[in-house]
C-alpha positions as CSV (number, residue, x, y, z in Angstrom):
1,M,-16.6,10.6,4.3
2,L,-15.7,8.8,1.0
3,K,-14.2,12.1,-0.3
4,G,-12.3,12.5,2.9
5,F,-11.0,9.0,2.5
6,I,-9.7,9.8,-1.0
7,I,-8.1,13.1,0.3
8,G,-6.4,11.3,3.1
9,S,-5.1,8.3,1.1
10,S,-3.7,10.6,-1.7
11,M,-1.7,12.8,0.7
12,S,1.3,10.4,0.5
13,V,1.5,11.0,-3.2
14,P,4.1,13.6,-4.3
15,G,2.4,16.6,-6.0
16,V,-1.1,15.6,-4.9
17,S,-1.8,17.8,-1.8
18,G,-4.9,17.5,0.3
19,G,-6.1,20.9,-1.0
20,T,-5.7,19.8,-4.6
21,M,-7.7,16.7,-4.1
22,A,-10.4,18.6,-2.2
23,I,-10.8,20.9,-5.2
24,L,-10.9,18.0,-7.6
25,L,-13.7,16.4,-5.5
26,G,-15.6,19.7,-5.3
27,I,-15.6,20.2,-1.5
28,Y,-12.8,22.7,-1.2
29,D,-15.1,25.8,-1.0
30,K,-17.2,24.1,1.6
31,L,-14.2,23.1,3.7
32,I,-12.8,26.7,3.7
33,G,-16.3,28.1,4.5
34,S,-16.9,25.6,7.3
35,I,-13.6,26.6,9.0
36,S,-13.7,30.4,8.4
37,N,-17.4,30.6,9.5
38,F,-17.2,27.8,12.1
39,L,-18.9,29.9,14.9
40,K,-21.9,30.8,12.7
41,D,-23.1,27.2,12.6
42,I,-21.1,25.2,15.1
43,K,-23.2,22.0,15.0
44,G,-23.4,21.9,11.1
45,N,-19.8,22.8,10.6
46,T,-18.6,20.3,13.2
47,I,-20.6,17.4,11.6
48,F,-19.3,18.2,8.1
49,L,-15.7,18.6,9.2
50,M,-15.8,15.4,11.4
51,K,-17.1,13.5,8.4
52,V,-14.1,14.7,6.3
53,V,-11.6,14.2,9.1
54,I,-12.8,10.7,9.9
55,G,-12.7,9.7,6.2
56,A,-9.2,11.3,5.8
57,G,-8.0,9.5,9.0
58,V,-9.1,6.1,7.7
59,G,-7.5,6.9,4.3
60,I,-4.2,7.9,5.8
61,G,-4.2,4.8,8.1
62,S,-5.1,2.3,5.4
63,L,-4.9,3.1,1.7
64,A,-2.0,5.5,2.0
65,F,0.3,2.6,2.8
66,A,-0.9,0.7,-0.3
67,I,-0.4,3.7,-2.5
68,K,3.1,4.2,-1.0
69,W,3.9,0.6,-1.8
70,L,2.6,0.8,-5.3
71,L,4.7,4.0,-5.9
72,E,7.8,2.2,-4.7
73,K,7.2,-0.9,-6.8
74,F,5.6,0.6,-9.9
75,P,6.6,4.3,-9.8
76,F,6.2,4.9,-13.6
77,P,2.6,3.8,-14.3
78,V,1.3,4.7,-10.8
79,S,2.7,8.2,-11.1
80,F,1.0,8.6,-14.5
81,F,-2.3,7.6,-12.9
82,F,-2.0,10.4,-10.4
83,L,-0.8,12.8,-13.1
84,G,-4.0,12.0,-15.1
85,A,-6.0,12.5,-11.9
86,V,-4.5,16.0,-11.3
87,I,-5.0,17.1,-14.9
88,G,-8.5,15.6,-15.0
89,G,-9.6,18.1,-12.4
90,I,-8.6,21.2,-14.4
91,P,-11.7,21.2,-16.7
92,A,-13.9,21.4,-13.6
93,L,-11.9,24.4,-12.3
94,Y,-12.0,26.1,-15.7
95,K,-15.8,25.7,-15.7
96,R,-15.9,27.5,-12.4
97,I,-14.0,30.4,-14.0
98,K,-16.2,30.4,-17.1
99,K,-19.3,30.4,-14.8
100,E,-18.0,33.6,-13.2
101,G,-17.7,35.3,-16.6
102,G,-14.0,35.0,-16.6
103,G,-13.2,32.8,-19.6
104,I,-9.9,33.3,-21.2
105,R,-8.6,36.7,-20.3
106,I,-5.1,38.2,-20.2
107,S,-5.5,38.8,-16.4
108,A,-6.5,35.2,-15.9
109,G,-3.4,34.1,-17.8
110,I,-1.2,36.3,-15.5
111,Y,-2.7,34.8,-12.3
112,F,-2.4,31.3,-13.7
113,L,1.3,31.9,-14.5
114,L,1.8,33.4,-11.1
115,G,0.3,30.3,-9.3
116,L,2.3,28.0,-11.6
117,A,5.6,29.8,-10.9
118,I,5.0,29.8,-7.1
119,V,4.4,26.0,-6.8
120,I,7.3,25.1,-9.2
121,S,9.7,27.5,-7.4
122,I,8.8,26.0,-4.0
123,G,9.6,22.5,-5.4
124,F,13.2,23.7,-6.3
125,I,14.0,25.1,-2.8
126,P,16.7,22.8,-1.4
127,T,15.4,20.6,1.4
128,G,16.9,21.2,4.8
129,N,18.4,24.6,3.9
130,I,16.3,26.2,6.7
131,E,16.9,24.6,10.0
132,I,14.1,25.2,12.6
133,S,14.3,21.8,14.4
134,G,17.5,22.6,16.3
135,G,17.9,24.6,19.5
136,T,16.0,24.7,22.8
137,G,14.1,27.1,25.0
138,F,11.6,29.8,24.2
139,A,13.1,30.8,20.9
140,H,12.8,27.3,19.6
141,Y,9.2,26.9,20.5
142,L,8.4,30.3,19.1
143,M,9.9,29.2,15.8
144,L,7.7,26.1,16.0
145,L,4.7,28.4,16.3
146,V,5.7,30.2,13.1
147,T,6.4,26.9,11.4
148,G,2.9,25.6,12.2
149,I,1.5,28.7,10.4
150,I,3.7,27.9,7.4
151,I,2.5,24.3,7.4
152,A,-1.1,25.5,7.6
153,L,-0.4,27.4,4.3
154,A,0.7,24.2,2.7
155,L,-2.3,22.3,4.0
156,V,-4.9,24.9,2.9
157,L,-3.4,26.0,-0.4
158,P,-3.8,23.5,-3.2
159,G,-0.8,22.2,-5.1
160,I,1.7,22.7,-2.2
161,S,3.1,19.5,-0.7
162,T,3.0,19.5,3.1
163,S,5.7,16.8,3.3
164,H,8.0,18.9,1.0
165,M,7.5,22.0,3.1
166,L,8.5,20.0,6.2
167,L,11.7,18.9,4.4
168,I,12.5,22.5,3.4
169,L,12.0,23.6,7.0
170,G,14.2,20.8,8.3
171,L,11.3,19.5,10.4
172,Y,10.5,16.2,8.6
173,D,12.9,14.0,10.6
174,S,12.4,15.8,13.9
175,M,8.6,15.5,13.6
176,L,8.8,11.8,13.0
177,L,11.1,11.5,16.0
178,A,8.7,13.5,18.1
179,I,5.8,11.2,17.1
180,T,7.8,8.0,17.9
181,K,9.0,9.4,21.3
182,F,5.5,10.8,21.9
183,D,6.9,14.3,22.6
184,V,3.6,15.9,23.7
185,V,5.0,19.5,24.0
186,Y,6.6,19.5,20.5
187,I,3.6,17.9,18.8
188,G,1.2,20.0,20.8
189,I,2.8,23.4,20.0
190,L,3.1,22.4,16.3
191,G,-0.5,21.1,16.2
192,I,-2.0,24.2,17.9
193,S,0.0,26.6,15.8
194,T,-1.1,24.8,12.6
195,L,-4.7,25.0,13.7
196,I,-4.2,28.8,14.4
197,G,-2.7,29.1,11.0
198,I,-5.6,27.4,9.3
199,F,-8.1,29.7,11.0
200,L,-6.1,32.7,10.1
201,I,-5.7,31.8,6.4
202,T,-9.2,30.5,5.6
203,K,-11.0,33.8,6.2
204,P,-9.0,35.9,3.8
205,L,-8.9,33.0,1.3
206,E,-12.7,32.7,1.4
207,W,-13.0,36.4,0.9
208,L,-10.7,36.2,-2.2
209,M,-12.7,33.2,-3.6
210,N,-16.0,35.1,-3.3
211,K,-14.8,38.6,-4.2
212,Y,-12.2,37.7,-6.9
213,T,-13.4,34.3,-8.0
214,Y,-12.0,34.0,-11.5
215,Q,-8.6,35.5,-10.5
216,T,-8.3,33.2,-7.5
217,Y,-9.4,30.1,-9.4
218,S,-7.0,31.1,-12.3
219,M,-4.2,31.0,-9.7
220,I,-5.5,27.8,-8.2
221,I,-5.3,26.1,-11.7
222,G,-1.7,27.3,-11.8
223,F,-1.1,25.7,-8.3
224,V,-2.7,22.4,-9.4
225,L,-0.9,22.2,-12.8
226,G,2.4,23.3,-11.1
227,S,2.1,20.4,-8.6
228,T,2.6,18.0,-11.5
229,S,6.2,19.1,-11.7
230,E,6.9,17.3,-8.4
231,I,5.4,14.0,-9.7
232,F,7.8,14.3,-12.7
233,R,10.8,15.3,-10.7
234,D,10.5,12.9,-7.7
235,K,8.9,9.9,-9.3
236,I,8.7,9.7,-13.1
237,L,12.2,10.8,-14.0
238,P,14.0,8.7,-11.3
239,A,12.0,5.7,-12.4
240,I,13.6,5.7,-15.9
241,P,16.6,3.4,-16.0
242,S,19.8,5.0,-17.1
243,N,20.3,2.3,-19.8
244,A,16.6,1.9,-20.7
245,E,16.1,0.1,-24.0
246,M,13.1,-0.3,-26.3
247,S,12.1,-3.5,-24.4
248,W,11.5,-1.3,-21.3
249,W,10.1,1.8,-23.1
250,I,7.4,0.2,-25.2
251,P,5.5,-1.7,-22.4
252,S,6.1,1.2,-19.9
253,V,4.7,3.8,-22.2
254,I,1.7,1.7,-23.1
255,V,0.8,0.8,-19.5
256,S,1.5,4.4,-18.3
257,A,-0.8,5.8,-21.1
258,I,-3.6,3.5,-19.8
259,T,-3.1,4.4,-16.2
260,F,-3.0,8.1,-17.1
261,I,-6.4,7.8,-18.9
262,L,-7.8,5.8,-16.0
263,G,-6.7,8.6,-13.6
264,Y,-8.1,11.3,-15.8
265,L,-11.5,9.6,-16.3
266,G,-11.7,8.7,-12.6
267,I,-11.5,12.3,-11.5
268,I,-13.8,13.4,-14.3
269,S,-16.4,10.9,-13.1
270,L,-15.9,12.0,-9.4
271,S,-16.2,15.7,-10.3
272,R,-19.8,15.0,-11.5
273,F,-20.7,14.3,-7.8
274,S,-19.1,17.6,-6.6
275,N,-22.4,18.8,-5.2
276,D,-23.3,15.5,-3.5
């Protein structure tokens, strides 16, 4: 539940997806397995998933607001804290590749670069270019069904920001409006299609993780590292004043270096409890 709490509270941070944090905390494999093999152990999988969901729900409803406030007030040092946290999880992922006999290979490098390129390229897609939220009737709800499956991809795959995907699809504002107006049909179709998408994606993903472990994890490292580009682009770079002088740079760099190290060490410490 504590790990679910951390996953939920971090989802408001740009570049830190729920999937990324689940990997860093060592429960990603179990989450995927619990969903894809749900019917094999309904009671056990339900208990495990409920623990994570309850923890994530509490995290979204409480600490997420504090993190959002901190990012707005102190974007530079706080962003470096999460940058350190993301990078701090990479050694644990590399150990998984090494354990599978992968190590440093040319093929692993290719999969890493592919994952890196996918996440970075998604980040540069102009938001609102694809408009799905407009229109009415059957075609509109059919597109919502397809959109839910796309959102499921962002939820399941690490390094891909769900909020950014909603902005790309032109659904961010309409989804907020649907929640405030309590549009049961809109939210219901999107929610059901997202669940369908999650169940469709997790089975082949689990197969890839078991059959081609080091290739899949090489790509996941690319996903995770690529997600840091969003932190730089959306938070760190805009936080630098256009007329920044040494009086701003020196304390900002010192404090940010400290927060980066704290984030890095924090995730390294948490990764030691990956099997708990």
